[in-house]
Structures are given as C-alpha cells and as structure tokens.
DSSP file (Angstrom, degrees, kcal/mol; ACC not computed):
  #  RESIDUE AA STRUCTURE BP1 BP2  ACC     N-H-->O    O-->H-N    N-H-->O    O-->H-N    TCO  KAPPA ALPHA  PHI   PSI    X-CA   Y-CA   Z-CA
    1    1 A Q     >        0   0    0      0, 0.0     4,-1.9     0, 0.0     5,-0.2   0.000 360.0 360.0 360.0 -45.8    0.0    0.0    0.0
    2    2 A A  H  >  +     0   0    0      1,-0.2     4,-2.3     2,-0.2     5,-0.2   0.903 360.0  53.3 -65.4 -38.3    2.7    2.4    0.9
    3    3 A G  H  > S+     0   0    0      1,-0.2     4,-2.4     2,-0.2    -1,-0.2   0.908 108.2  49.4 -59.3 -42.0    4.5    1.7   -2.4
    4    4 A D  H  > S+     0   0    0      1,-0.2     4,-2.1     2,-0.2    -1,-0.2   0.854 110.3  51.4 -68.5 -32.5    1.4    2.4   -4.4
    5    5 A A  H  X S+     0   0    0     -4,-1.9     4,-2.3     2,-0.2    -1,-0.2   0.892 109.7  48.8 -63.9 -42.4    1.0    5.7   -2.5
    6    6 A L  H  X S+     0   0    0     -4,-2.3     4,-2.8     2,-0.2    -2,-0.2   0.899 109.9  52.4 -71.2 -35.2    4.6    6.7   -3.2
    7    7 A A  H  X S+     0   0    0     -4,-2.4     4,-2.1     2,-0.2    -2,-0.2   0.940 111.2  47.0 -61.8 -43.4    4.1    5.8   -7.0
    8    8 A T  H  < S+     0   0    0     -4,-2.1     4,-0.4     1,-0.2    -2,-0.2   0.916 113.6  48.9 -61.6 -42.1    1.0    8.0   -7.1
    9    9 A L  H >< S+     0   0    0     -4,-2.3     3,-1.1     1,-0.2    -1,-0.2   0.895 111.0  49.1 -59.5 -47.7    2.9   10.7   -5.3
   10   10 A A  H 3< S+     0   0    0     -4,-2.8    -1,-0.2     1,-0.3    -2,-0.2   0.804 102.1  63.0 -68.5 -30.6    5.8   10.5   -7.6
   11   11 A A  T 3< S+     0   0    0     -4,-2.1    -1,-0.3    -5,-0.2    -2,-0.2   0.546  84.8  95.8 -76.3  -2.5    3.7   10.6  -10.8
   12   12 A T  S <  S-     0   0    0     -3,-1.1    -3,-0.0    -4,-0.4     0, 0.0  -0.334  75.3-134.7 -76.2 165.2    2.4   14.1  -10.0
   13   13 A Q        +     0   0    0     -2,-0.0    -1,-0.1     4,-0.0    -3,-0.1   0.377  69.5 116.8 -97.0   2.4    4.0   17.2  -11.5
   14   14 A E     >  -     0   0    0     -5,-0.2     4,-2.0     1,-0.2     5,-0.2  -0.586  60.6-147.6 -73.6 125.0    4.0   19.0   -8.2
   15   15 A P  H  > S+     0   0    0      0, 0.0     4,-2.2     0, 0.0     5,-0.2   0.929  96.5  52.2 -63.8 -45.8    7.7   19.6   -7.2
   16   16 A T  H  > S+     0   0    0      1,-0.2     4,-2.3     2,-0.2     5,-0.1   0.860 108.5  50.2 -59.8 -35.4    7.0   19.3   -3.5
   17   17 A A  H  > S+     0   0    0      1,-0.2     4,-2.8     2,-0.2    -1,-0.2   0.906 110.4  50.6 -65.2 -40.5    5.3   16.0   -3.9
   18   18 A K  H  X S+     0   0    0     -4,-2.0     4,-2.1     2,-0.2    -2,-0.2   0.820 109.9  49.2 -67.6 -31.0    8.2   14.7   -6.0
   19   19 A M  H  X S+     0   0    0     -4,-2.2     4,-2.9     2,-0.2    -1,-0.2   0.932 111.9  48.9 -73.2 -42.8   10.7   15.8   -3.3
   20   20 A L  H  X S+     0   0    0     -4,-2.3     4,-2.2     1,-0.2    -2,-0.2   0.941 113.9  46.0 -60.6 -46.6    8.7   14.1   -0.6
   21   21 A A  H  X S+     0   0    0     -4,-2.8     4,-2.5     1,-0.2    -1,-0.2   0.926 111.5  52.7 -62.6 -40.6    8.5   10.9   -2.7
   22   22 A S  H  X S+     0   0    0     -4,-2.1     4,-2.6     1,-0.2    -2,-0.2   0.925 110.1  47.6 -57.3 -46.4   12.1   11.2   -3.5
   23   23 A C  H  X S+     0   0    0     -4,-2.9     4,-2.5     1,-0.2    -1,-0.2   0.862 109.9  53.0 -64.5 -34.6   13.0   11.4    0.2
   24   24 A A  H  X S+     0   0    0     -4,-2.2     4,-1.4     2,-0.2    -2,-0.2   0.892 109.3  49.0 -70.7 -37.9   10.7    8.5    1.1
   25   25 A F  H  <>S+     0   0    0     -4,-2.5     5,-2.8     2,-0.2     3,-0.2   0.931 110.8  51.0 -64.7 -42.9   12.5    6.4   -1.5
   26   26 A A  H ><5S+     0   0    0     -4,-2.6     3,-2.2     1,-0.2    -2,-0.2   0.913 107.5  52.5 -57.2 -45.1   15.8    7.4   -0.1
   27   27 A A  H 3<5S+     0   0    0     -4,-2.5    -1,-0.2     1,-0.3    -2,-0.2   0.826 107.6  51.9 -54.7 -33.0   14.6    6.5    3.4
   28   28 A D  T 3<5S-     0   0    0     -4,-1.4    -1,-0.3    -3,-0.2    -2,-0.2   0.297 121.6-111.0 -89.1   8.7   13.7    3.1    2.1
   29   29 A D  T < 5S+     0   0    0     -3,-2.2     2,-0.7     1,-0.2    -3,-0.2   0.755  78.4 132.6  60.2  29.4   17.2    2.8    0.6
   30   30 A N     >< +     0   0    0     -5,-2.8     4,-2.2     1,-0.2    -1,-0.2  -0.621  22.0 160.7-100.9  68.2   16.0    3.0   -3.0
   31   31 A L  H  >  +     0   0    0     -2,-0.7     4,-2.6     1,-0.2     5,-0.2   0.821  65.6  55.4 -63.5 -36.5   18.6    5.6   -3.9
   32   32 A A  H  > S+     0   0    0      2,-0.2     4,-2.3     1,-0.2    -1,-0.2   0.926 111.4  43.5 -64.6 -47.0   18.4    5.1   -7.6
   33   33 A E  H  > S+     0   0    0      2,-0.2     4,-2.5     1,-0.2    -2,-0.2   0.899 112.2  55.0 -66.4 -38.3   14.7    5.7   -7.7
   34   34 A A  H  X S+     0   0    0     -4,-2.2     4,-1.9     1,-0.2    -2,-0.2   0.931 110.9  44.8 -54.9 -46.4   15.2    8.7   -5.4
   35   35 A H  H  X S+     0   0    0     -4,-2.6     4,-2.3     2,-0.2    -2,-0.2   0.890 109.1  54.7 -67.7 -39.2   17.7   10.2   -7.7
   36   36 A R  H  X S+     0   0    0     -4,-2.3     4,-0.5     1,-0.2    -1,-0.2   0.924 112.0  46.1 -62.0 -41.8   15.6    9.6  -10.8
   37   37 A L  H >< S+     0   0    0     -4,-2.5     3,-0.8     1,-0.2    -1,-0.2   0.896 112.3  48.4 -66.1 -38.0   12.7   11.4   -9.2
   38   38 A A  H >< S+     0   0    0     -4,-1.9     3,-1.2     1,-0.2    -1,-0.2   0.803 105.8  59.7 -71.3 -33.1   14.9   14.3   -8.0
   39   39 A A  H 3< S+     0   0    0     -4,-2.3    -1,-0.2     1,-0.3    -2,-0.2   0.632  89.4  73.2 -72.3 -13.1   16.4   14.6  -11.5
   40   40 A S  T << S+     0   0    0     -3,-0.8    -1,-0.3    -4,-0.5    -2,-0.2   0.510  95.2  53.5 -80.7  -0.7   13.1   15.3  -13.0
   41   41 A N    <   -     0   0    0     -3,-1.2    -1,-0.1     2,-0.1     5,-0.0  -0.987  69.5-155.3-133.2 124.3   12.9   18.8  -11.6
   42   42 A P        +     0   0    0      0, 0.0    -3,-0.1     0, 0.0    -4,-0.0   0.218  48.0 128.2 -92.2  23.0   15.8   21.3  -12.2
   43   43 A T  S  > S-     0   0    0      1,-0.1     4,-2.1     4,-0.0     5,-0.2  -0.270  71.1-114.3 -70.0 162.1   15.3   23.6   -9.1
   44   44 A L  H  > S+     0   0    0      1,-0.2     4,-2.9     2,-0.2     5,-0.2   0.928 117.0  55.3 -61.1 -43.7   18.3   24.3   -6.8
   45   45 A E  H  > S+     0   0    0      1,-0.2     4,-1.7     2,-0.2    -1,-0.2   0.875 108.4  45.9 -60.7 -38.7   16.6   22.4   -4.0
   46   46 A M  H  > S+     0   0    0      2,-0.2     4,-2.4     1,-0.2    -1,-0.2   0.826 111.4  53.4 -76.9 -31.3   16.2   19.2   -6.1
   47   47 A K  H  X S+     0   0    0     -4,-2.1     4,-2.6     2,-0.2    -2,-0.2   0.910 107.5  52.4 -65.5 -40.0   19.8   19.5   -7.3
   48   48 A A  H  X S+     0   0    0     -4,-2.9     4,-2.2     2,-0.2    -2,-0.2   0.919 109.3  47.9 -60.0 -41.7   20.8   19.7   -3.7
   49   49 A L  H  X S+     0   0    0     -4,-1.7     4,-2.8     1,-0.2    -2,-0.2   0.918 111.0  51.4 -67.0 -41.4   18.9   16.6   -2.9
   50   50 A R  H  X S+     0   0    0     -4,-2.4     4,-3.1     2,-0.2    -1,-0.2   0.908 107.3  52.4 -61.6 -38.4   20.5   14.9   -5.8
   51   51 A A  H  X S+     0   0    0     -4,-2.6     4,-2.1     2,-0.2    -1,-0.2   0.931 110.2  48.8 -60.0 -44.1   23.9   15.9   -4.7
   52   52 A Q  H  X S+     0   0    0     -4,-2.2     4,-2.5     2,-0.2     5,-0.2   0.959 112.8  48.3 -59.3 -50.9   23.1   14.4   -1.2
   53   53 A L  H  X S+     0   0    0     -4,-2.8     4,-2.1     1,-0.2    -2,-0.2   0.914 109.1  52.6 -56.5 -43.4   21.9   11.2   -2.9
   54   54 A L  H  <>S+     0   0    0     -4,-3.1     5,-2.8     1,-0.2    -1,-0.2   0.875 108.1  50.8 -66.3 -34.1   25.0   11.0   -5.1
   55   55 A M  H ><5S+     0   0    0     -4,-2.1     3,-1.6     3,-0.2    -1,-0.2   0.924 110.4  49.3 -62.8 -45.3   27.2   11.3   -2.0
   56   56 A Q  H 3<5S+     0   0    0     -4,-2.5    -2,-0.2     1,-0.3    -1,-0.2   0.840 107.8  54.7 -61.1 -31.0   25.2    8.4   -0.4
   57   57 A M  T 3<5S-     0   0    0     -4,-2.1    -1,-0.3    -5,-0.2    -2,-0.2   0.410 119.9-115.1 -84.9   3.7   25.6    6.4   -3.6
   58   58 A D  T < 5S+     0   0    0     -3,-1.6    -3,-0.2    -5,-0.2     3,-0.1   0.877  79.9 126.4  64.4  40.4   29.4    7.0   -3.2
   59   59 A R     >< +     0   0    0     -5,-2.8     4,-1.6    -8,-0.1     3,-0.5  -0.519  19.0 156.1-120.8  62.7   29.6    9.1   -6.4
   60   60 A P  H  >  +     0   0    0      0, 0.0     4,-2.3     0, 0.0     5,-0.2   0.824  69.9  62.2 -62.9 -32.5   31.3   12.3   -5.0
   61   61 A E  H  > S+     0   0    0      1,-0.2     4,-2.0     2,-0.2     5,-0.1   0.919 107.1  44.3 -58.9 -46.3   32.6   13.3   -8.6
   62   62 A L  H  > S+     0   0    0     -3,-0.5     4,-1.9     1,-0.2    -1,-0.2   0.827 111.2  52.4 -68.7 -32.7   29.1   13.5   -9.8
   63   63 A A  H  X S+     0   0    0     -4,-1.6     4,-2.0     2,-0.2    -2,-0.2   0.834 107.9  52.4 -69.7 -33.8   27.9   15.4   -6.8
   64   64 A E  H  X S+     0   0    0     -4,-2.3     4,-2.2     2,-0.2    -2,-0.2   0.929 108.1  51.6 -66.8 -44.1   30.8   17.9   -7.4
   65   65 A Q  H  X S+     0   0    0     -4,-2.0     4,-1.8     1,-0.2    -2,-0.2   0.888 110.5  48.4 -56.1 -42.1   29.7   18.4  -11.0
   66   66 A L  H  X S+     0   0    0     -4,-1.9     4,-2.2     1,-0.2    -1,-0.2   0.875 107.0  55.5 -69.6 -36.7   26.2   19.1   -9.8
   67   67 A F  H  X S+     0   0    0     -4,-2.0     4,-2.1     2,-0.2    -2,-0.2   0.880 107.0  50.8 -58.3 -39.9   27.5   21.5   -7.2
   68   68 A H  H  X S+     0   0    0     -4,-2.2     4,-1.8     2,-0.2    -2,-0.2   0.879 107.6  52.4 -66.2 -34.9   29.2   23.5  -10.0
   69   69 A E  H  X S+     0   0    0     -4,-1.8     4,-1.9     1,-0.2    -2,-0.2   0.930 110.9  49.0 -62.4 -43.2   26.1   23.6  -12.1
   70   70 A M  H  X S+     0   0    0     -4,-2.2     4,-2.8     1,-0.2    -2,-0.2   0.875 107.9  53.0 -62.9 -39.8   24.3   25.0   -9.0
   71   71 A S  H  X S+     0   0    0     -4,-2.1     4,-0.6     1,-0.2    -1,-0.2   0.869 107.5  51.1 -66.6 -36.6   27.0   27.6   -8.5
   72   72 A V  H  < S+     0   0    0     -4,-1.8     3,-0.3     2,-0.2    -1,-0.2   0.933 113.3  47.2 -63.7 -44.0   26.6   28.8  -12.1
   73   73 A T  H  < S-     0   0    0     -4,-1.9     2,-0.2     1,-0.2    -2,-0.2   0.985 140.5 -14.9 -61.5 -62.9   22.8   29.1  -11.5
   74   74 A D  H ><  -     0   0    0     -4,-2.8     3,-1.1    -5,-0.1     6,-0.2  -0.714  56.9-177.9-155.4  97.1   23.1   30.9   -8.2
   75   75 A D  T 3< S+     0   0    0     -4,-0.6    -1,-0.1    -3,-0.3    -4,-0.1   0.784  84.3  52.9 -66.1 -25.7   26.3   31.1   -6.3
   76   76 A D  T 3  S+     0   0    0     -5,-0.1    -1,-0.2     4,-0.1     2,-0.1   0.537  77.9 113.9 -87.6  -6.3   24.9   33.0   -3.4
   77   77 A A    <>  -     0   0    0     -3,-1.1     4,-2.1     1,-0.1     3,-0.4  -0.388  68.3-131.9 -66.9 139.8   21.9   30.9   -2.5
   78   78 A A  H  > S+     0   0    0      1,-0.2     4,-2.7     2,-0.2     5,-0.2   0.852 106.8  56.5 -59.8 -35.9   22.1   29.2    0.8
   79   79 A V  H  > S+     0   0    0      1,-0.2     4,-2.2     2,-0.2    -1,-0.2   0.871 107.3  49.7 -63.4 -37.1   21.1   25.8   -0.7
   80   80 A T  H  > S+     0   0    0     -3,-0.4     4,-2.0    -6,-0.2    -2,-0.2   0.910 111.6  47.7 -70.9 -39.5   24.1   26.1   -3.0
   81   81 A K  H  X S+     0   0    0     -4,-2.1     4,-2.0     2,-0.2    -2,-0.2   0.872 111.7  49.8 -63.4 -38.9   26.4   26.9   -0.2
   82   82 A I  H  X S+     0   0    0     -4,-2.7     4,-2.3     2,-0.2    -2,-0.2   0.920 111.0  49.6 -66.3 -41.8   25.1   24.1    2.0
   83   83 A T  H  X S+     0   0    0     -4,-2.2     4,-2.7     1,-0.2     5,-0.2   0.887 108.5  53.5 -61.6 -38.0   25.5   21.7   -0.9
   84   84 A G  H  X S+     0   0    0     -4,-2.0     4,-3.0     2,-0.2     5,-0.2   0.921 108.3  50.1 -59.4 -45.9   29.1   23.0   -1.4
   85   85 A A  H  X S+     0   0    0     -4,-2.0     4,-2.3     2,-0.2    -2,-0.2   0.909 111.1  49.3 -57.2 -45.1   29.8   22.2    2.3
   86   86 A L  H  X S+     0   0    0     -4,-2.3     4,-2.5     2,-0.2    -2,-0.2   0.939 114.4  44.1 -65.4 -49.1   28.4   18.7    1.9
   87   87 A V  H  X S+     0   0    0     -4,-2.7     4,-1.7     1,-0.2     6,-0.3   0.909 113.2  50.7 -68.5 -40.2   30.5   18.0   -1.3
   88   88 A H  H  <>S+     0   0    0     -4,-3.0     5,-2.7    -5,-0.2     4,-0.3   0.907 113.5  45.3 -65.2 -38.0   33.6   19.5    0.2
   89   89 A F  H ><5S+     0   0    0     -4,-2.3     3,-1.2    -5,-0.2    -2,-0.2   0.912 113.3  50.6 -69.0 -40.5   33.2   17.4    3.4
   90   90 A G  H 3<5S+     0   0    0     -4,-2.5    -1,-0.2     1,-0.3    -2,-0.2   0.734 110.7  48.9 -73.4 -22.6   32.5   14.3    1.3
   91   91 A T  T 3<5S-     0   0    0     -4,-1.7    -1,-0.3    -5,-0.2    -2,-0.2   0.369 123.2-102.7-100.8   6.8   35.5   14.8   -0.9
   92   92 A G  T < 5S+     0   0    0     -3,-1.2     2,-1.5    -4,-0.3     3,-0.3   0.481  83.0 127.2  94.6   5.2   37.8   15.3    2.1
   93   93 A N     >< +     0   0    0     -5,-2.7     4,-1.9    -6,-0.3     5,-0.1  -0.575  24.6 161.2 -96.7  75.8   38.2   19.0    2.0
   94   94 A Y  H  >  +     0   0    0     -2,-1.5     4,-2.9     1,-0.2    -1,-0.2   0.847  66.5  58.1 -64.1 -38.8   37.1   19.5    5.6
   95   95 A Q  H  > S+     0   0    0     -3,-0.3     4,-2.6     1,-0.2     5,-0.2   0.946 108.9  44.5 -62.5 -49.1   38.6   23.0    6.0
   96   96 A E  H  > S+     0   0    0      2,-0.2     4,-2.2     1,-0.2    -1,-0.2   0.924 112.3  52.1 -61.5 -43.2   36.6   24.4    3.1
   97   97 A S  H  X S+     0   0    0     -4,-1.9     4,-2.3     1,-0.2     5,-0.2   0.940 111.0  47.9 -55.1 -51.3   33.5   22.7    4.4
   98   98 A Y  H  X S+     0   0    0     -4,-2.9     4,-2.1     1,-0.2    -2,-0.2   0.937 110.7  51.4 -55.9 -49.6   34.0   24.2    7.9
   99   99 A L  H  X S+     0   0    0     -4,-2.6     4,-2.1     1,-0.2    -1,-0.2   0.817 108.0  52.6 -62.3 -32.6   34.6   27.7    6.4
  100  100 A T  H  X S+     0   0    0     -4,-2.2     4,-2.2    -5,-0.2    -1,-0.2   0.917 108.9  48.5 -69.9 -41.1   31.4   27.5    4.4
  101  101 A Y  H  X S+     0   0    0     -4,-2.3     4,-2.4     2,-0.2    -2,-0.2   0.856 110.3  52.2 -66.1 -36.1   29.4   26.6    7.4
  102  102 A C  H  X S+     0   0    0     -4,-2.1     4,-2.0    -5,-0.2    -1,-0.2   0.897 109.3  50.7 -64.9 -41.3   31.0   29.5    9.3
  103  103 A D  H  X S+     0   0    0     -4,-2.1     4,-2.3     2,-0.2    -2,-0.2   0.925 110.9  47.7 -59.0 -47.2   30.1   31.9    6.5
  104  104 A L  H  X S+     0   0    0     -4,-2.2     4,-2.5     1,-0.2    -2,-0.2   0.913 111.3  51.6 -58.3 -44.9   26.5   30.7    6.5
  105  105 A Q  H  < S+     0   0    0     -4,-2.4    -1,-0.2     1,-0.2    -2,-0.2   0.879 112.2  44.7 -59.3 -41.3   26.4   31.1   10.3
  106  106 A A  H >< S+     0   0    0     -4,-2.0     3,-0.6     1,-0.2    -1,-0.2   0.857 113.9  51.6 -67.3 -39.5   27.7   34.6   10.2
  107  107 A L  H 3< S+     0   0    0     -4,-2.3    -2,-0.2     1,-0.2    -1,-0.2   0.873 120.5  31.2 -68.7 -40.5   25.3   35.5    7.3
  108  108 A Y  T 3<        0   0    0     -4,-2.5    -1,-0.2     1,-0.2    -2,-0.2   0.046 360.0 360.0-114.4  27.4   22.1   34.2    8.9
  109  109 A Q    <         0   0    0     -3,-0.6    -1,-0.2    -4,-0.1    -2,-0.1   0.487 360.0 360.0 -70.6 360.0   22.9   34.8   12.6
C-alpha cells in the first residue's frame, strides 16, 4: 500500500510531492529511484537533494559536478552553499566545508 501511494505521489507534476516521494524512496534505501525522481525537476533544491543522494551512492565526482552547475545558476543561494559544504566534506576538503558553514552562520545569525 505504501509503495502504491509513493508511486502515485511520484507521478504528479508537483515539485513538493516529488521531493517528498524522493525522500521517502531514499529513506527506504532505494537511492536510484530517489535520484531519478529528483532529477526530473531542475530547481536548486532538487539539485541539492540529488547531490546528497549521489554522495550516499558513493559518487562524489558527480555530486561535485552538480554543485558546480548550482554555482553557475546561483552562487549566493544558501542551498548552493550548503551543498558545497556537503560536497567539500564528502571529498575530504574539511577545511573548506567548515569555512562554508562558518560563513553561513555569520550570514544568517
């Protein structure tokens, strides 16, 4: 029943519903389906979700490419900066990740 409900939710064109369905698939360890759903919407938030999913799938090089796409779209968006911190942390650049979080904290304090 839950699978049918997720399939129905995923079939909508509503971005919020797709994000929720993608998160539900990810929570169920169906990362490929979660990524497929997230890829169907080009918003920064969905790209951030895709980057997180790619990191969980052990594909940091693809997450890094996605982060660079996000940076071209809107380098100053908080979601882009948070994604950058995630990617930097996942690729072993802990210093840059820490500095990004510090910048965000100072900006939104």
